[in-house]
Backbone bond lengths (Angstrom), bond angles and torsions (degrees), N, CA, C in turn:
res aa  C-N    CA-C-N  psi(-1)  N-CA   C-N-CA  omega(-1)  CA-C   N-CA-C  phi
1 M - - - 1.447 - - 1.515 110.99 -
2 R 1.314 116.24 44.48 1.461 120.05 -173.82 1.516 111.92 -63.43
3 K 1.356 117.88 -51.46 1.458 119.58 -178.36 1.510 110.99 -66.64
4 L 1.310 116.49 -42.59 1.455 120.28 178.12 1.517 110.06 -60.78
5 Y 1.329 116.72 -39.97 1.460 120.62 179.27 1.518 111.45 -63.48
6 V 1.324 117.42 -41.45 1.464 120.78 179.02 1.530 110.47 -60.33
7 I 1.338 116.78 -43.57 1.459 120.84 179.04 1.524 110.45 -62.49
8 I 1.330 116.14 -46.67 1.456 120.17 -178.97 1.521 110.32 -63.88
9 L 1.329 116.93 -42.68 1.455 121.33 -179.53 1.519 111.40 -61.90
10 T 1.332 116.55 -40.25 1.466 120.57 179.17 1.519 110.82 -62.34
11 V 1.340 116.51 -46.65 1.461 120.47 179.29 1.518 110.45 -61.97
12 F 1.339 116.64 -43.94 1.456 120.74 -178.35 1.523 111.40 -64.62
13 T 1.328 117.18 -39.33 1.461 121.40 -179.53 1.521 110.59 -65.03
14 I 1.342 117.01 -43.94 1.463 121.16 178.15 1.518 110.06 -60.74
15 Y 1.328 115.57 -45.05 1.466 120.24 179.96 1.517 111.16 -62.65
16 S 1.339 116.75 -43.97 1.456 121.48 -177.91 1.511 111.00 -65.07
17 C 1.349 116.93 -40.97 1.455 120.45 -179.82 1.525 110.94 -63.93
18 K 1.343 116.80 -40.09 1.460 119.70 176.96 1.515 110.61 -64.23
19 K 1.319 115.95 -40.31 1.457 120.37 -177.19 1.517 111.05 -66.94
20 E 1.329 116.77 -34.39 1.460 121.29 -178.30 1.519 112.06 -95.64
21 N 1.353 117.20 9.50 1.455 121.57 179.63 1.528 112.43 54.90
22 H 1.334 115.84 34.96 1.454 123.13 176.26 1.538 113.15 63.38
23 K 1.331 117.41 22.96 1.459 119.55 179.60 1.518 111.16 -69.61
24 T 1.318 117.33 -36.29 1.453 121.53 -178.24 1.509 109.08 -137.04
25 E 1.324 115.97 160.42 1.460 122.01 173.76 1.518 107.11 -108.91
26 P 1.325 118.50 99.48 1.458 120.89 -172.43 1.522 112.44 -65.34
27 K 1.311 115.45 142.21 1.462 121.54 175.77 1.525 107.47 -103.44
28 I 1.312 115.07 106.24 1.458 120.64 -175.05 1.521 109.90 -102.53
29 K 1.331 116.43 129.32 1.461 121.16 173.38 1.523 108.18 -109.84
30 K 1.316 115.17 146.69 1.460 119.55 -177.97 1.525 111.17 -58.33
31 E 1.344 116.74 -35.24 1.454 120.29 -177.64 1.521 112.01 -64.73
32 N 1.344 117.76 -17.23 1.453 120.58 -178.51 1.529 112.66 -80.06
33 Y 1.315 117.38 -11.35 1.458 121.01 -179.38 1.520 110.59 -88.43
34 N 1.334 116.85 142.20 1.448 117.42 160.15 1.527 106.04 -90.38
35 P 1.320 118.63 161.76 1.475 120.05 -173.41 1.523 114.00 -57.59
36 T 1.335 117.44 -36.55 1.456 119.87 -178.81 1.525 110.96 -64.66
37 E 1.324 117.37 -42.48 1.460 120.82 176.58 1.521 110.44 -65.26
38 Y 1.312 116.18 -44.60 1.458 121.28 -174.29 1.528 111.83 -60.07
39 F 1.334 116.94 -44.03 1.465 120.55 -176.42 1.525 113.35 -91.52
40 S 1.327 117.85 1.77 1.463 119.59 -176.94 1.521 112.82 -67.10
41 F 1.332 118.00 -28.77 1.462 121.05 -177.92 1.530 112.87 -72.29
42 P 1.336 119.30 -54.70 1.476 117.52 -178.82 1.525 113.65 -69.53
43 T 1.343 118.85 -24.29 1.459 120.03 -178.29 1.527 112.77 -93.10
44 N 1.321 117.34 3.19 1.461 121.19 176.27 1.527 108.31 -80.45
45 I 1.327 117.11 112.46 1.466 120.36 -173.43 1.531 112.20 -63.96
46 K 1.327 117.86 -18.22 1.463 120.64 177.81 1.527 111.41 -68.45
47 N 1.352 116.47 -20.67 1.464 120.99 -179.96 1.522 112.79 -91.52
48 W 1.323 118.23 -0.42 1.456 121.60 -172.39 1.531 112.29 -89.49
49 K 1.321 113.65 157.99 1.455 122.86 165.87 1.528 107.60 -111.79
50 K 1.321 116.33 158.80 1.467 122.90 178.14 1.531 111.59 53.30
51 Y 1.309 115.32 46.93 1.467 120.52 179.66 1.528 110.92 -66.35
52 A 1.328 115.74 138.50 1.464 121.49 176.38 1.519 108.89 -145.12
53 E 1.308 116.31 154.48 1.461 120.00 178.25 1.515 111.03 -145.71
54 I 1.328 114.88 149.93 1.458 122.68 176.96 1.522 107.43 -128.11
55 V 1.314 117.29 126.34 1.461 121.40 179.03 1.528 109.01 -78.21
56 I 1.332 115.66 120.43 1.469 120.90 178.37 1.526 109.80 -85.37
57 N 1.323 116.44 -48.89 1.462 122.90 175.43 1.528 107.76 -158.96
58 D 1.335 116.45 -168.70 1.468 120.24 -175.92 1.525 113.01 -64.56
59 S 1.318 117.35 -20.54 1.464 119.76 -174.73 1.527 113.81 -117.72
60 L 1.349 117.23 5.94 1.461 118.25 -175.39 1.527 110.80 -151.40
61 K 1.333 115.38 139.11 1.456 120.21 172.18 1.521 110.36 -139.02
62 K 1.323 115.69 149.28 1.454 121.90 177.78 1.526 108.29 -96.82
63 V 1.336 115.69 133.19 1.467 120.08 -177.97 1.523 109.50 -123.09
64 S 1.328 115.88 154.63 1.463 120.71 178.22 1.519 108.93 -151.63
65 G 1.334 114.61 158.31 1.452 120.00 178.87 1.507 110.77 -179.89
66 E 1.329 116.46 -175.14 1.462 122.22 -178.63 1.524 110.03 -119.41
67 F 1.337 115.01 137.88 1.463 122.90 175.37 1.524 107.44 -131.90
68 E 1.330 116.79 109.96 1.469 121.36 -173.92 1.537 108.77 54.99
69 D 1.341 118.51 -123.33 1.464 121.50 -178.92 1.530 112.54 -89.97
70 Y 1.321 117.67 7.97 1.458 120.64 -171.18 1.525 112.42 -110.04
71 I 1.336 114.87 143.13 1.455 122.77 168.84 1.520 107.53 -98.74
72 I 1.331 116.72 131.77 1.458 121.19 -175.78 1.519 109.46 -124.59
73 E 1.333 115.84 134.03 1.456 122.55 177.32 1.518 109.13 -131.77
74 G 1.318 116.09 144.78 1.456 119.16 178.09 1.517 110.95 -171.96
75 Y 1.342 115.64 -167.06 1.457 121.97 -175.83 1.523 110.57 -129.20
76 I 1.329 115.08 144.14 1.455 122.53 178.02 1.522 108.59 -128.95
77 D 1.348 116.16 135.70 1.463 119.01 -179.33 1.524 110.52 -87.01
78 N 1.334 116.21 -177.16 1.459 119.79 -175.43 1.518 113.39 -72.53
79 N 1.336 117.52 -4.52 1.460 121.52 173.75 1.523 111.64 -97.82
80 G 1.348 116.05 5.04 1.454 119.84 -179.37 1.508 114.04 77.79
81 Q 1.343 117.71 16.63 1.463 121.63 -178.63 1.521 110.24 -101.58
82 K 1.318 115.30 144.72 1.468 121.09 178.09 1.525 109.80 -72.60
83 I 1.336 116.04 140.84 1.448 120.87 -176.69 1.523 109.46 -151.48
84 G 1.333 117.02 154.63 1.454 121.13 177.33 1.523 112.50 74.64
85 W 1.334 115.29 -164.01 1.460 121.31 -176.08 1.525 111.41 -88.44
86 W 1.343 114.87 131.66 1.454 123.66 175.52 1.520 109.14 -112.79
87 N 1.336 115.96 156.37 1.462 120.94 -179.83 1.530 109.51 -131.26
88 I 1.331 115.78 131.45 1.464 122.99 177.49 1.520 107.35 -120.58
89 V 1.339 117.34 111.53 1.465 121.55 -172.35 1.515 110.33 -127.44
90 N 1.325 116.19 131.28 1.459 121.22 175.40 1.527 108.42 -72.57
91 R 1.323 116.94 125.12 1.464 121.16 -175.40 1.518 113.08 -88.59
92 K 1.338 118.38 -2.91 1.455 121.08 -176.53 1.525 114.21 -113.87
93 N 1.339 118.35 -21.06 1.463 120.66 -171.89 1.521 109.99 -139.93
94 D 1.353 117.56 116.77 1.462 120.27 -178.02 1.521 112.80 -75.76
95 Q 1.343 117.97 -4.12 1.454 121.41 175.46 1.530 112.23 -105.68
96 A 1.319 116.21 4.11 1.464 120.26 178.88 1.534 110.10 -75.50
97 D 1.309 115.63 159.06 1.457 120.66 178.59 1.521 110.73 -76.39
98 N 1.322 115.73 130.86 1.455 123.49 177.20 1.521 108.63 -122.66
99 A 1.330 116.16 176.36 1.460 118.47 179.47 1.521 110.91 -151.20
100 R 1.335 115.02 142.11 1.456 122.77 165.65 1.532 106.63 -108.78
101 I 1.323 116.76 133.30 1.456 121.69 -172.48 1.518 109.80 -130.36
102 E 1.322 116.92 133.48 1.462 120.56 174.53 1.524 109.52 -104.98
103 Y 1.339 115.55 119.63 1.461 120.93 174.84 1.527 110.07 -95.50
104 R 1.328 115.85 137.01 1.462 122.74 173.79 1.529 109.01 -123.80
105 I 1.328 116.66 152.80 1.451 122.33 173.91 1.533 107.79 -106.49
106 I 1.321 116.73 116.17 1.462 123.02 178.30 1.524 107.63 -127.53
107 D 1.331 116.22 128.13 1.471 121.01 -177.50 1.530 110.83 53.11
108 K 1.332 115.06 39.95 1.467 123.47 176.60 1.530 113.08 66.63
109 K 1.322 117.47 15.45 1.461 121.18 177.78 1.522 109.87 -120.65
110 E 1.339 116.93 141.98 1.457 120.93 178.88 1.522 110.17 -86.79
111 F 1.321 115.45 142.21 1.456 119.64 174.47 1.522 109.86 -151.93
112 V 1.325 116.02 157.19 1.463 121.69 178.61 1.519 108.61 -82.81
113 N 1.326 116.00 116.95 1.459 121.07 -178.14 1.529 112.21 -91.52
114 Q 1.332 116.61 -41.31 1.464 122.14 177.67 1.527 108.66 -134.11
115 Y 1.319 116.56 151.31 1.459 120.79 171.27 1.521 109.15 -148.19
116 I 1.324 115.32 138.98 1.463 122.07 -178.04 1.518 108.27 -124.28
117 S 1.309 116.86 116.40 1.463 122.41 176.74 1.526 108.72 -87.14
118 Y 1.331 116.92 138.62 1.462 119.99 -178.82 1.514 110.22 -161.68
119 N 1.332 116.36 165.12 1.462 120.05 164.81 1.517 108.36 -129.09
120 L 1.312 116.58 160.38 1.462 120.96 -171.83 1.516 112.76 -69.13
121 K 1.328 117.71 -20.65 1.460 120.61 -178.88 1.525 111.97 -87.15
122 D 1.330 117.24 -45.93 1.470 120.55 -171.88 1.517 114.46 -103.46
123 G 1.316 118.78 -9.05 1.459 120.39 178.71 1.516 112.71 85.50
124 N 1.349 116.42 -151.86 1.456 121.97 -172.02 1.521 112.36 -71.63
125 D 1.323 114.92 141.56 1.462 123.36 174.19 1.523 106.62 -108.04
126 T 1.332 117.22 88.69 1.461 120.31 -172.83 1.523 112.93 -70.27
127 I 1.329 118.10 -19.16 1.467 120.82 178.87 1.529 110.60 -67.52
128 N 1.316 117.30 -25.66 1.465 121.69 -177.68 1.524 112.08 -114.53
129 S 1.330 116.89 30.38 1.462 120.17 -174.33 1.520 111.48 -132.08
130 L 1.324 114.90 159.99 1.458 122.81 175.92 1.523 107.10 -135.15
131 F 1.332 116.49 106.78 1.466 119.68 -177.78 1.519 109.41 -163.02
132 Y 1.348 115.66 171.33 1.467 119.54 178.21 1.515 110.62 -133.42
133 L 1.332 114.55 156.46 1.456 123.24 175.26 1.521 108.22 -131.11
134 R 1.314 116.41 158.74 1.463 120.03 173.55 1.519 109.35 -140.53
135 K 1.310 115.95 149.73 1.457 120.14 177.52 1.517 109.64 -149.30
136 K 1.340 115.36 151.61 1.450 120.18 177.48 1.524 110.41 -78.19
137 L 1.323 115.79 142.77 1.457 121.40 174.90 1.524 109.18 -100.98
138 R 1.305 115.38 170.51 1.471 118.87 -178.15 1.517 112.01 -66.01
139 K 1.313 117.02 -30.88 1.462 120.55 177.67 1.524 109.36 -66.28
140 P 1.335 119.32 130.82 1.471 121.25 -177.05 1.530 112.07 -57.67
141 N 1.352 114.91 141.49 1.459 122.13 175.54 1.532 113.40 57.76
142 T 1.317 115.80 33.17 1.462 120.40 179.88 1.527 109.57 -125.64
143 L 1.318 116.54 132.00 1.448 123.30 178.64 1.523 110.29 -122.24
144 R 1.312 115.48 150.34 1.463 120.85 171.42 1.519 109.13 -112.86
145 Y 1.314 116.09 123.05 1.460 121.90 172.98 1.526 108.89 -97.05
146 K 1.336 115.18 135.64 1.466 122.16 176.98 1.531 108.08 -120.89
147 F 1.323 115.57 126.85 1.456 121.30 -176.29 1.527 109.43 -116.17
148 Y 1.332 116.03 116.47 1.464 121.33 178.39 1.534 108.67 -97.54
149 T 1.332 115.72 134.59 1.458 120.92 179.33 1.524 109.31 -129.04
150 P 1.337 117.69 154.03 1.470 120.10 -179.23 1.528 111.68 -62.07
151 N 1.325 115.66 139.21 1.467 120.71 -179.91 1.526 109.61 -134.55
152 K 1.329 115.77 48.86 1.469 120.46 -179.41 1.524 111.58 -72.49
153 K 1.335 116.11 -27.11 1.460 121.82 179.60 1.519 109.12 -123.58
154 I 1.317 117.17 155.39 1.462 121.52 -178.91 1.526 109.82 -68.43
155 K 1.327 115.15 126.98 1.460 121.58 179.05 1.524 110.12 -108.68
156 I 1.321 116.17 149.08 1.457 122.02 173.88 1.526 108.20 -131.27
157 N 1.338 115.16 165.46 1.469 121.19 177.96 1.530 111.23 51.48
158 M 1.312 115.75 47.74 1.463 120.86 -178.57 1.528 111.65 -85.31
159 S 1.313 116.02 147.83 1.459 121.16 174.18 1.515 108.82 -151.78
160 G 1.322 116.17 148.01 1.447 121.37 178.87 1.517 111.50 -129.16
161 K 1.322 117.20 135.69 1.452 122.63 178.57 1.529 109.95 -131.18
162 F 1.317 115.25 149.87 1.456 121.44 179.30 1.522 107.92 -128.52
163 F 1.333 116.52 113.47 1.457 122.77 177.40 1.528 106.89 -99.74
164 I 1.329 117.21 119.61 1.457 120.54 -168.27 1.526 110.98 -137.40
165 S 1.343 115.23 142.79 1.459 122.11 175.45 1.518 109.07 -130.30
166 Y 1.342 115.72 147.03 1.465 122.09 -178.96 1.531 108.85 -115.40
167 F 1.349 115.75 135.34 1.458 120.87 -179.02 1.524 109.95 -128.73
168 S 1.331 114.97 147.70 1.461 121.76 172.82 1.524 107.66 -144.16
169 N 1.351 116.18 126.76 1.468 120.77 -177.64 1.530 111.43 53.41
170 N 1.343 115.14 42.62 1.471 122.88 178.45 1.527 113.38 65.01
171 K 1.310 116.97 15.68 1.464 120.82 177.91 1.520 109.22 -113.02
172 K 1.337 116.03 130.28 1.464 120.09 178.68 1.519 109.46 -74.29
173 L 1.348 115.35 126.44 1.461 120.78 -178.59 1.520 111.87 -91.87
174 K 1.337 116.21 -44.82 1.464 119.51 178.11 1.528 109.60 -166.14
175 T 1.329 114.52 163.06 1.460 122.56 178.58 1.522 108.73 -131.92
176 E 1.344 115.54 140.89 1.463 120.11 -179.83 1.529 110.38 -135.53
177 D 1.330 115.62 145.85 1.460 123.17 169.71 1.526 106.83 -113.04
178 L 1.331 116.71 110.58 1.460 120.97 -170.84 1.518 111.64 -114.86
179 K 1.302 115.72 141.07 1.465 121.54 173.95 1.531 108.88 -84.14
180 C 1.332 116.58 134.83 1.460 121.36 178.12 1.528 109.96 -99.00
181 F 1.317 115.40 151.94 1.458 121.52 -178.35 1.522 110.09 -107.94
182 K 1.323 116.04 140.82 1.467 121.48 -176.94 1.522 109.48 -90.79
183 K 1.341 115.43 133.98 1.462 121.93 175.51 1.518 108.64 -147.10
184 D 1.329 116.18 125.09 1.469 120.46 -178.02 1.532 109.51 52.76
185 N 1.330 117.72 -119.76 1.460 120.24 -178.14 1.533 112.33 -110.80
186 Y 1.331 116.93 29.83 1.457 119.46 176.74 1.526 110.45 -148.42
187 Y 1.324 115.40 164.95 1.463 123.02 171.37 1.529 108.08 -104.62
188 Y 1.328 115.94 156.06 1.463 117.90 175.04 1.523 110.07 -144.30
189 V 1.328 114.67 156.19 1.452 121.65 175.29 1.527 107.71 -153.82
190 D 1.329 116.53 143.03 1.461 122.02 178.02 1.526 109.13 -102.46
191 I 1.320 115.99 137.53 1.461 120.31 178.79 1.520 109.69 -123.12
192 D 1.329 115.69 144.65 1.464 122.95 172.03 1.526 106.83 -105.35
193 F 1.326 116.73 109.26 1.455 119.39 -173.48 1.527 111.34 -98.10
194 P 1.332 117.52 152.11 1.471 121.51 179.09 1.524 111.43 -62.28
195 T 1.334 115.63 163.10 1.467 120.52 -174.85 1.528 113.00 -115.00
196 Q 1.342 116.90 13.61 1.463 119.46 -177.97 1.529 111.17 -78.13
197 G 1.323 117.43 81.81 1.451 121.15 176.76 1.522 112.85 65.97
198 T 1.329 116.36 -141.24 1.462 121.75 -179.73 1.528 110.01 -79.23
199 I 1.311 115.85 127.75 1.467 121.65 -176.98 1.529 108.94 -111.55
200 I 1.318 116.43 130.67 1.460 122.44 172.76 1.529 108.41 -100.08
201 V 1.309 115.70 126.67 1.463 121.66 178.31 1.521 108.55 -105.87
202 K 1.320 116.12 124.74 1.458 122.23 173.70 1.528 107.81 -122.48
203 G 1.321 116.30 130.73 1.452 117.70 -176.62 1.512 113.32 -158.47
204 L 1.319 114.05 176.46 1.460 122.47 177.15 1.519 108.60 -140.10
205 F 1.338 115.63 121.68 1.460 120.57 171.24 1.526 107.69 -94.67
206 E 1.333 114.97 139.08 1.464 119.57 -179.58 1.524 110.12 -138.01
207 E 1.327 115.42 126.04 1.461 121.94 174.24 1.527 108.66 -109.99
208 G 1.327 116.08 126.12 1.460 121.67 172.15 1.517 109.17 -109.45
209 Y 1.335 117.14 143.03 1.458 119.69 -176.65 1.520 110.44 -156.72
210 E 1.322 114.62 173.37 1.464 122.21 177.87 1.516 108.53 -139.43
211 Y 1.331 117.11 142.05 1.460 121.75 172.36 1.524 109.73 -90.85
212 D 1.334 115.74 164.79 1.464 120.45 177.95 1.528 112.14 -56.23
213 S 1.322 116.47 -29.09 1.463 121.09 -178.23 1.518 112.90 -74.29
214 G 1.344 116.60 -9.04 1.449 120.78 -176.70 1.517 113.51 96.81
215 E 1.330 116.86 -6.93 1.466 121.67 178.25 1.526 109.87 -67.32
216 M 1.324 115.66 131.87 1.456 121.03 179.21 1.522 109.79 -97.32
217 G 1.322 116.28 153.28 1.449 119.61 179.56 1.513 112.28 -151.35
218 V 1.325 115.51 162.31 1.464 122.43 178.82 1.521 108.87 -140.27
219 N 1.323 117.07 135.89 1.458 123.41 168.21 1.524 107.86 -118.21
220 D 1.308 117.35 137.17 1.458 118.46 177.14 1.514 111.36 -143.38
221 M 1.315 115.35 157.80 1.461 122.98 179.08 1.529 109.03 -142.91
222 Y 1.330 115.76 136.66 1.451 120.55 171.75 1.529 108.96 -85.90
223 I 1.316 115.14 141.92 1.465 121.83 -179.00 1.533 108.88 -117.45
224 L 1.319 116.00 131.18 1.447 121.62 173.66 1.516 107.97 -142.42
225 D 1.330 116.65 108.26 1.459 121.80 -176.84 1.514 110.69 -132.72
226 T 1.318 115.89 154.22 1.453 122.76 173.41 1.512 108.66 -112.89
227 L 1.329 116.07 124.29 1.471 121.65 -177.72 1.525 108.24 -114.02
228 K 1.329 115.72 136.31 1.463 120.09 178.63 1.515 110.25 -125.27
């Protein structure tokens, strides 16, 4: 998301300079952003041109508009908060960096839970993305979760954990704390889920790591899936 990052950085720098009355010229590094801060500029409808909206129902509407060279689409709930999957696409260059973003509401606050960087020509850029996939295995009632995390810088002392709970008819069936295994640029873990009708899975994946400089970091994702 190099071009998109430059645009966001420019907007953030202008805003910061105004806020500080030009006392300092802040030096912003991409690593200093959490995803919610990073994507807050292009997804802020106040910054858009050609704003449009479609009412889906009483609690949801679809919005769209333009930010610099990008077309942005997403969803807003009846509290004015961003929710669900949003798309940021460069309308002029099929090799430009784009993003798909998942917004979640936790403790009444919106935040970016997953983001997938891609361009229309080459597809997903997993090195610069944070997202998960799941697939069924041949063994009955067994799923494999794969968690992709950003790897722009060399990490050491990495570990991945998956905290998961299973529900059926609003009743908690069991809870597990699982160790994830590292392979290539993702973590994975296999789960054996209960078979009592429709199962709701709620969980949290957490990656802890360290950079060569000694800086510590954490990536996490909330999981909410329905299994049948």
